[in-house]
Legacy VTK file of the C-alpha trace (Angstrom):
# vtk DataFile Version 3.0
C-alpha trace
ASCII
DATASET POLYDATA
POINTS 472 float
16.253 9.798 16.185
12.887 9.681 17.897
9.723 10.412 15.834
8.860 13.396 18.046
12.185 14.990 17.167
11.577 14.290 13.481
8.247 16.072 13.592
9.711 19.031 15.396
12.500 19.261 12.820
9.979 19.009 9.986
7.924 21.831 11.472
10.963 24.082 11.288
11.763 22.977 7.745
8.289 23.885 6.560
9.218 27.516 6.924
12.528 27.168 5.059
12.739 29.619 2.134
12.307 28.391 -1.411
15.526 29.022 -3.301
14.086 29.475 -6.795
11.669 32.377 -7.009
11.837 33.414 -10.643
8.460 31.862 -11.439
5.178 31.844 -9.526
3.853 28.259 -9.343
0.310 29.471 -8.647
0.356 31.484 -11.859
1.238 28.270 -13.681
-1.852 26.615 -12.183
-4.077 29.615 -12.943
-2.973 29.564 -16.573
-4.529 26.102 -16.907
-7.960 26.780 -15.490
-9.591 26.155 -18.865
-7.725 22.868 -19.238
-8.811 21.671 -15.781
-12.473 22.266 -16.547
-12.313 20.915 -20.088
-10.568 17.667 -19.171
-12.708 17.142 -16.053
-15.881 17.568 -18.081
-14.746 15.231 -20.838
-13.863 12.487 -18.363
-17.241 13.041 -16.678
-19.060 12.723 -20.001
-17.324 9.455 -20.831
-17.717 7.948 -17.313
-15.596 4.908 -18.133
-15.422 2.019 -15.666
-12.332 0.468 -14.108
-9.775 -0.973 -16.550
-12.035 0.190 -19.408
-10.923 3.863 -19.274
-9.400 3.771 -22.767
-10.437 7.252 -23.895
-9.893 8.835 -20.479
-6.346 7.484 -20.190
-5.554 8.469 -23.779
-6.771 12.033 -23.211
-4.535 12.526 -20.176
-1.563 11.074 -22.041
-2.223 13.341 -25.012
-2.315 16.448 -22.814
0.942 15.459 -21.108
2.706 14.537 -24.319
1.796 17.966 -25.693
3.649 19.483 -22.727
6.812 17.508 -23.419
6.365 14.630 -20.979
7.782 11.233 -21.882
4.994 8.642 -21.726
5.244 4.978 -20.828
1.858 3.346 -21.409
0.475 -0.050 -20.427
2.584 -0.344 -17.267
2.065 -3.190 -14.753
0.256 -5.182 -17.487
-2.650 -2.714 -17.384
-3.533 -1.191 -20.793
-5.015 1.991 -19.294
-2.208 2.622 -16.774
0.679 4.927 -17.664
3.606 6.908 -16.320
4.520 10.362 -17.637
7.791 12.072 -16.693
9.538 15.371 -17.323
12.903 16.620 -16.070
16.274 15.232 -15.121
18.426 14.832 -12.053
17.268 15.829 -8.589
14.445 14.171 -6.637
11.481 12.378 -8.200
8.134 13.754 -7.075
5.087 11.784 -8.203
1.482 12.911 -8.558
-1.244 10.275 -8.773
-4.217 10.563 -11.138
-7.428 8.515 -11.171
-10.177 8.483 -13.799
-12.546 5.524 -13.320
-16.298 5.918 -12.776
-18.757 3.833 -10.763
-21.409 1.539 -12.243
-25.117 1.814 -11.498
-25.152 5.449 -10.381
-25.609 7.986 -13.142
-26.896 11.550 -13.122
-26.954 14.735 -15.154
-25.360 17.896 -13.803
-28.775 19.155 -12.693
-29.327 19.936 -8.981
-32.272 17.515 -8.891
-32.333 13.741 -9.402
-32.594 12.975 -13.118
-32.314 9.821 -15.169
-29.237 9.418 -17.341
-28.731 6.916 -20.138
-25.004 6.536 -19.395
-25.480 3.873 -16.708
-22.317 4.902 -14.854
-21.152 8.086 -13.202
-18.290 9.855 -11.475
-19.854 9.530 -8.044
-16.415 9.605 -6.429
-15.108 12.526 -8.481
-12.290 10.682 -10.221
-12.788 12.819 -13.322
-11.811 15.753 -11.116
-8.960 13.741 -9.596
-7.502 13.079 -13.040
-7.922 16.644 -14.283
-6.610 18.308 -11.120
-3.556 16.063 -10.988
-2.888 16.716 -14.676
-2.931 20.465 -14.069
-0.622 20.171 -11.063
1.907 18.030 -12.939
2.033 20.461 -15.858
2.269 23.477 -13.551
5.205 21.903 -11.702
6.877 21.006 -15.002
6.622 24.598 -16.212
7.967 25.863 -12.893
10.914 23.453 -13.038
11.639 24.509 -16.588
11.502 28.248 -15.918
13.550 28.110 -12.716
16.076 25.541 -13.869
15.470 23.539 -10.702
16.834 19.990 -11.003
14.301 17.204 -10.513
11.747 15.020 -12.202
7.988 15.350 -11.993
5.977 12.212 -12.710
2.277 11.704 -13.184
1.040 8.154 -12.721
-2.202 7.321 -14.496
-3.806 4.830 -12.115
-6.934 2.990 -13.348
-9.641 1.115 -11.497
-9.361 2.524 -7.983
-12.993 1.533 -7.418
-12.646 -2.147 -6.596
-9.881 -2.864 -9.088
-6.787 -1.884 -7.079
-4.860 -0.544 -10.062
-2.200 1.049 -7.855
-1.613 -2.235 -6.026
-0.417 -3.915 -9.227
1.752 -0.877 -9.940
3.198 -1.010 -6.425
3.725 -4.754 -6.709
5.665 -4.151 -9.945
8.021 -1.779 -8.105
6.965 1.308 -10.042
7.127 3.581 -6.980
10.372 2.252 -5.526
12.552 5.108 -6.807
10.007 7.858 -6.111
11.034 10.268 -3.339
7.523 11.507 -2.456
4.045 10.746 -3.858
1.213 13.300 -3.807
-2.482 12.576 -4.268
-5.804 14.242 -3.627
-9.505 13.417 -3.620
-12.843 15.036 -4.239
-14.855 15.795 -1.085
-17.465 18.096 0.425
-14.883 19.938 2.535
-11.293 21.178 2.413
-8.859 19.199 4.549
-5.253 18.064 4.708
-5.766 16.053 7.884
-3.634 12.941 8.335
-6.437 10.462 7.788
-5.620 6.810 7.340
-7.954 4.246 5.735
-9.236 0.697 6.117
-7.521 -2.252 4.527
-9.899 -4.270 2.387
-10.280 -7.328 0.201
-13.076 -8.348 -2.136
-14.109 -11.488 -3.996
-16.899 -12.856 -6.115
-18.295 -16.082 -4.627
-19.859 -18.268 -7.327
-22.305 -21.024 -6.397
-23.268 -23.777 -8.828
-26.265 -26.032 -8.420
-28.735 -28.018 -10.552
-31.579 -26.507 -12.567
-35.066 -27.992 -12.441
-38.713 -26.967 -12.589
-39.369 -25.246 -9.272
-42.905 -26.709 -9.016
-42.843 -29.832 -11.177
-39.539 -31.316 -10.024
-38.163 -29.397 -7.032
-36.504 -32.538 -5.670
-34.256 -32.737 -8.702
-32.891 -29.220 -8.276
-30.268 -27.670 -6.061
-30.547 -23.893 -5.937
-27.336 -21.907 -6.327
-29.282 -18.937 -4.973
-29.953 -20.903 -1.790
-26.186 -21.197 -1.436
-25.754 -17.427 -1.759
-28.555 -16.704 0.703
-27.232 -19.239 3.220
-23.796 -17.631 3.009
-25.248 -14.158 3.463
-27.233 -15.292 6.505
-24.136 -16.731 8.176
-22.035 -13.666 7.395
-24.700 -11.412 8.881
-24.601 -13.533 12.035
-20.803 -13.295 11.999
-20.978 -9.489 12.163
-21.995 -9.723 15.833
-18.630 -11.272 16.629
-16.185 -8.902 14.949
-14.228 -5.894 16.221
-15.436 -2.302 15.926
-13.425 -1.343 12.842
-14.880 -4.210 10.793
-16.968 -3.419 7.726
-18.551 -6.182 5.605
-20.876 -5.543 2.672
-22.127 -7.438 -0.361
-24.381 -7.408 -3.395
-25.959 -10.370 -5.170
-24.749 -9.888 -8.729
-26.582 -12.877 -10.176
-29.424 -14.871 -8.661
-31.513 -16.406 -11.417
-33.897 -15.179 -14.077
-37.323 -16.663 -13.281
-38.939 -17.872 -10.026
-40.089 -21.130 -11.568
-36.575 -22.103 -12.670
-34.250 -23.291 -9.928
-31.063 -21.336 -10.668
-27.969 -23.416 -11.296
-25.693 -20.392 -10.923
-25.628 -17.485 -8.499
-22.956 -15.005 -7.492
-22.401 -12.693 -4.532
-19.726 -9.972 -4.434
-18.209 -9.345 -0.969
-16.047 -6.611 0.564
-14.300 -7.036 3.925
-12.579 -4.053 5.581
-10.612 -3.383 8.756
-7.988 -0.898 9.918
-5.481 -3.755 10.308
-4.499 -5.777 7.229
-3.859 -8.865 9.345
-7.388 -8.637 10.732
-8.732 -8.538 7.160
-6.883 -11.782 6.508
-8.337 -13.341 9.656
-11.864 -12.213 8.765
-11.378 -13.559 5.271
-10.702 -17.052 6.583
-14.035 -16.908 8.386
-15.773 -15.578 5.258
-14.465 -18.471 3.197
-15.717 -20.887 5.871
-19.256 -19.506 5.538
-19.097 -20.066 1.778
-18.016 -23.663 2.211
-20.659 -24.275 4.851
-23.372 -22.732 2.684
-22.448 -24.950 -0.237
-22.392 -28.055 1.939
-25.764 -27.301 3.472
-27.512 -26.571 0.173
-25.989 -29.336 -1.935
-24.206 -26.881 -4.196
-20.597 -26.163 -5.103
-18.748 -22.895 -4.582
-15.543 -21.246 -5.743
-14.369 -17.669 -5.495
-12.109 -15.157 -7.180
-10.338 -12.434 -5.217
-10.925 -9.216 -7.146
-8.989 -6.610 -5.211
-7.232 -5.844 -1.957
-5.772 -2.659 -0.470
-3.484 -2.038 2.462
-4.376 0.792 4.873
-2.962 4.250 4.201
0.313 4.927 6.028
0.094 8.597 6.965
3.204 10.775 7.023
2.626 13.654 9.402
5.789 15.441 8.349
4.248 15.835 4.895
0.652 16.182 6.068
1.494 19.255 8.135
3.176 20.841 5.111
0.088 20.158 2.993
-2.124 21.583 5.728
-0.053 24.777 5.836
-0.190 25.176 2.053
-3.947 24.573 1.979
-4.502 27.167 4.708
-2.488 29.685 2.731
-4.978 29.186 -0.106
-8.096 29.167 2.074
-11.396 27.643 1.033
-13.567 27.850 -2.070
-16.011 30.635 -2.885
-19.129 30.291 -5.042
-20.484 32.674 -7.632
-24.120 33.709 -7.183
-25.114 31.164 -9.824
-23.113 28.392 -8.152
-24.591 29.234 -4.761
-28.129 28.994 -6.138
-27.290 25.619 -7.687
-25.686 24.430 -4.441
-28.757 25.454 -2.452
-30.907 23.225 -4.668
-28.569 20.295 -4.023
-28.562 21.058 -0.301
-32.374 20.905 -0.223
-32.176 17.247 -1.298
-30.410 16.386 1.981
-33.443 17.370 4.045
-32.667 17.373 7.754
-29.079 16.314 7.014
-28.268 19.545 5.169
-25.277 21.524 6.440
-24.292 25.186 5.881
-22.789 25.952 2.488
-20.219 28.116 4.233
-18.201 24.954 4.850
-16.861 25.143 1.295
-15.054 28.339 2.236
-13.361 26.848 5.293
-10.386 24.572 5.910
-11.036 21.838 8.454
-8.816 21.529 11.558
-5.718 19.409 11.254
-5.913 16.080 13.058
-4.847 12.484 12.727
-7.812 10.155 12.340
-9.112 6.895 10.913
-11.127 7.102 7.722
-13.573 4.269 7.071
-13.134 4.171 3.316
-10.437 2.221 1.499
-8.076 3.207 -1.291
-5.282 1.644 -3.292
-3.238 4.741 -2.467
-2.656 2.780 0.727
-0.257 0.418 -1.042
1.625 3.332 -2.611
2.045 4.843 0.868
3.960 1.746 2.003
6.330 2.045 -0.984
7.200 5.753 -0.635
6.247 8.654 1.667
2.818 9.845 0.544
0.674 12.903 1.261
-2.841 13.879 0.212
-5.382 16.665 0.308
-9.149 16.924 -0.090
-11.015 19.902 -1.496
-14.681 20.905 -1.589
-15.576 19.747 -5.070
-19.064 18.796 -3.867
-21.747 20.732 -2.048
-21.183 20.545 1.743
-23.119 17.604 3.147
-22.663 15.452 0.022
-21.690 11.816 0.458
-19.361 10.127 -1.992
-21.041 7.534 -4.237
-24.260 9.565 -4.415
-26.144 11.200 -7.289
-25.369 14.581 -5.733
-21.648 13.801 -6.034
-22.076 12.866 -9.701
-23.913 16.123 -10.394
-21.305 18.329 -8.730
-18.450 16.435 -10.370
-19.879 17.540 -13.721
-20.463 21.146 -12.637
-18.297 24.249 -12.314
-18.257 23.729 -8.529
-16.422 20.446 -9.072
-14.050 21.972 -11.613
-13.262 24.778 -9.178
-12.442 22.264 -6.445
-10.109 20.368 -8.789
-8.282 23.590 -9.601
-7.969 24.309 -5.883
-6.429 20.881 -5.296
-3.985 21.500 -8.144
-2.808 24.647 -6.382
-2.195 22.851 -3.086
-0.358 19.947 -4.720
1.775 22.294 -6.803
2.825 24.316 -3.750
3.807 21.161 -1.888
5.734 19.793 -4.884
7.690 23.047 -5.195
8.527 22.902 -1.482
9.722 19.324 -1.863
11.943 20.113 -4.841
13.631 22.999 -3.046
13.785 21.732 0.541
15.997 18.633 0.851
15.707 18.720 4.642
11.960 18.237 4.363
12.403 15.261 2.061
14.889 13.732 4.492
12.578 14.246 7.475
9.653 12.676 5.596
11.772 9.685 4.627
13.028 9.255 8.211
9.445 9.190 9.545
8.469 6.768 6.781
11.354 4.396 7.523
10.618 4.476 11.253
6.917 3.737 10.688
7.586 0.753 8.428
10.327 -0.695 10.617
13.631 -2.300 9.701
12.130 -5.691 8.862
9.255 -4.408 6.698
8.391 -6.463 3.636
5.591 -5.436 1.284
2.782 -7.972 0.904
-0.331 -7.166 -1.110
-3.797 -8.304 -0.071
-4.629 -9.584 -3.541
-1.836 -12.109 -3.804
-0.151 -12.840 -7.108
-3.227 -12.671 -9.313
-3.131 -10.731 -12.592
-5.094 -7.467 -12.891
-8.818 -8.327 -13.295
-9.203 -6.384 -16.516
-12.724 -7.731 -17.081
-14.160 -7.177 -13.574
-16.495 -4.419 -14.786
-17.621 -6.161 -17.981
LINES 1 473
472 0 1 2 3 4 5 6 7 8 9 10 11 12 13 14 15 16 17 18 19 20 21 22 23 24 25 26 27 28 29 30 31 32 33 34 35 36 37 38 39 40 41 42 43 44 45 46 47 48 49 50 51 52 53 54 55 56 57 58 59 60 61 62 63 64 65 66 67 68 69 70 71 72 73 74 75 76 77 78 79 80 81 82 83 84 85 86 87 88 89 90 91 92 93 94 95 96 97 98 99 100 101 102 103 104 105 106 107 108 109 110 111 112 113 114 115 116 117 118 119 120 121 122 123 124 125 126 127 128 129 130 131 132 133 134 135 136 137 138 139 140 141 142 143 144 145 146 147 148 149 150 151 152 153 154 155 156 157 158 159 160 161 162 163 164 165 166 167 168 169 170 171 172 173 174 175 176 177 178 179 180 181 182 183 184 185 186 187 188 189 190 191 192 193 194 195 196 197 198 199 200 201 202 203 204 205 206 207 208 209 210 211 212 213 214 215 216 217 218 219 220 221 222 223 224 225 226 227 228 229 230 231 232 233 234 235 236 237 238 239 240 241 242 243 244 245 246 247 248 249 250 251 252 253 254 255 256 257 258 259 260 261 262 263 264 265 266 267 268 269 270 271 272 273 274 275 276 277 278 279 280 281 282 283 284 285 286 287 288 289 290 291 292 293 294 295 296 297 298 299 300 301 302 303 304 305 306 307 308 309 310 311 312 313 314 315 316 317 318 319 320 321 322 323 324 325 326 327 328 329 330 331 332 333 334 335 336 337 338 339 340 341 342 343 344 345 346 347 348 349 350 351 352 353 354 355 356 357 358 359 360 361 362 363 364 365 366 367 368 369 370 371 372 373 374 375 376 377 378 379 380 381 382 383 384 385 386 387 388 389 390 391 392 393 394 395 396 397 398 399 400 401 402 403 404 405 406 407 408 409 410 411 412 413 414 415 416 417 418 419 420 421 422 423 424 425 426 427 428 429 430 431 432 433 434 435 436 437 438 439 440 441 442 443 444 445 446 447 448 449 450 451 452 453 454 455 456 457 458 459 460 461 462 463 464 465 466 467 468 469 470 471
């Protein structure tokens, strides 16, 4: 069957009636509004980094266990990863949950830039991601229970999305192989269910080793590891001129010495390479490694590197994306209280000439298929099972991810409201999937056609173990 026919069939199936109507799934979500806000705020307060989310993971497990879910913790050799399941028979619908924070970007929930002692923050809204997914999973469980609909709802606790690729290790371990459909969502400054793919990426820490000496008294005896890092960076920046348009390369020097008069014998630079094509990431990586070797040779130092993470691009499933778009449009956008609007206006002022109308929070963006320039380990999940996502306006319109404004909103009622909105959309889609076998079949047919008959999963991080200490 041709893909165009599949999509046409799926469009008709979207409107198929739901057989079990004895419980309102949206009422199940509404009943948990307090839980969504409470859990989101607690995760925000803790702001735990990748693979160190001990309390955050435990809290989500505790909430699920209290609702009767069976918990399997420490999956894929990751202490903070878990799988929670409720139900029997029928299809398996999975909901993904994240809960890691970002280092070096902290903030209070004030609408102005303030110093925080935490040292890390939920600048990508993963506290909201975890809480919203929790609410959706419990709402679906209650709906299944009340209607007697056969099926299993799973919530996967997925650590270290930010540079740790937690889901890649879970995918590599085969934990999504028997899942029929996976659902995810993300914090954003707008509401959208567009079929947006992502960039593949790989990262590594390049470690240069030289010889220490007095920088003035005996410079000839030293070999600067920092010179190695800087030489590599210079060559990579020259390399940028000769890459394709989708290429993204960025780095930070994580260690470069402690005093100018001491030639550093160790220095480290942390690199990310991204592209829409995973094979192009591999090709770029070969060139990146060559710059490291050349830099070491030219500066009389030695270099080695450790691959930290790698994600495949997101494989969009338009059969599912159009269903999510329809459900999101049935819900509409997000409205602010007078107090929230006043707070949002203060945040918006910080954008200066880049400010956009706050009315965007109340709108749903047009459906389209596009390339997103971020990267996510959801990409690997999407090559293991048909996957669909949604974004809701948890942040003030105009907010960029990984900003102090995102941290502030993620710890505010505006963020909590957006997480609740996402829970509604995911719940509606899950209910449709449990009761509409034709939709599941159409999604699987599109998925199989997109992967091809000879598809074989290969991760971009190789066979390394999870880097549980990468944020220490």
